[in-house]
C-alpha positions in Angstrom: 94.7 97.4 116.6 94.4 94.0 118.3 92.0 93.8 121.3 93.7 93.5 124.7 93.3 90.3 126.7 90.8 92.1 128.9 88.8 93.3 125.9 88.8 89.7 124.5 87.6 88.3 127.8 84.9 91.0 128.1 83.7 90.2 124.6 83.5 86.5 125.3 81.5 87.3 128.5 79.0 89.2 126.3 80.0 92.7 127.2 80.0 95.3 124.4 83.2 96.7 122.9 83.4 100.2 121.6 82.7 100.3 117.9 81.5 96.7 117.8 77.8 96.3 117.3 77.9 92.5 117.4 78.2 90.2 120.4 79.9 86.8 120.9 77.7 84.0 119.4 75.4 86.3 117.5 74.1 84.6 114.3 75.0 86.8 111.4 74.5 86.8 107.6 77.4 87.8 105.3 76.0 90.5 103.0 79.1 91.3 100.8 82.4 90.0 99.8 83.9 86.5 99.2 81.4 84.8 101.6 78.3 86.8 100.6 75.1 84.7 101.2 76.8 82.6 104.0 75.8 82.7 107.6 77.4 81.8 110.8 78.2 82.8 114.4 80.5 85.5 115.8 83.5 84.0 117.4 85.8 86.9 118.2 86.9 90.3 117.3 90.4 90.2 115.7 91.0 93.9 115.0 89.5 97.0 116.6 89.4 99.6 113.8 86.8 101.9 112.3 85.4 98.8 110.7 86.2 96.0 113.2 87.5 92.6 111.8 85.2 89.9 113.1 86.0 86.2 113.1 82.9 84.2 112.1 82.4 80.5 112.2 80.5 79.8 109.0 77.8 77.2 108.9 80.1 75.2 106.6 82.4 74.8 109.6 85.2 77.1 108.4 86.2 80.3 110.1 86.4 83.5 108.1 87.6 87.0 108.9 85.1 89.5 107.8 84.8 93.3 108.4 81.7 94.2 110.5 80.2 96.4 107.6 79.7 93.1 105.6 77.8 91.4 108.4 74.1 91.7 109.2 72.6 90.4 112.4 70.2 87.6 111.4 66.5 87.6 112.2 67.0 84.9 114.9 69.5 86.9 116.8 67.4 90.1 116.4 64.5 88.4 118.1 66.6 87.6 121.1 67.9 91.1 121.6 64.8 92.4 123.6 64.8 96.0 122.4 68.5 96.5 121.8 69.5 98.8 118.9 72.7 97.0 117.8 71.7 97.0 114.1 
């Protein structure tokens, strides 16, 4: 299901969405699939499902839609979380 406008705005404001462990602008590494080995920043959540579909702006400059299970929060984002257990 597509997120509502309110959910999109909340995500952009840094608020968590149910089932989504990543936040807007988190730096992530792609650990599986077509873009495995690439990294980038979380732009938005395109689908709210059991495995949310996340739009990532890759460091190459391209956007990719990648399911959350294929993304890992990078060490630089982990250090900024100050005790959060989002991993």
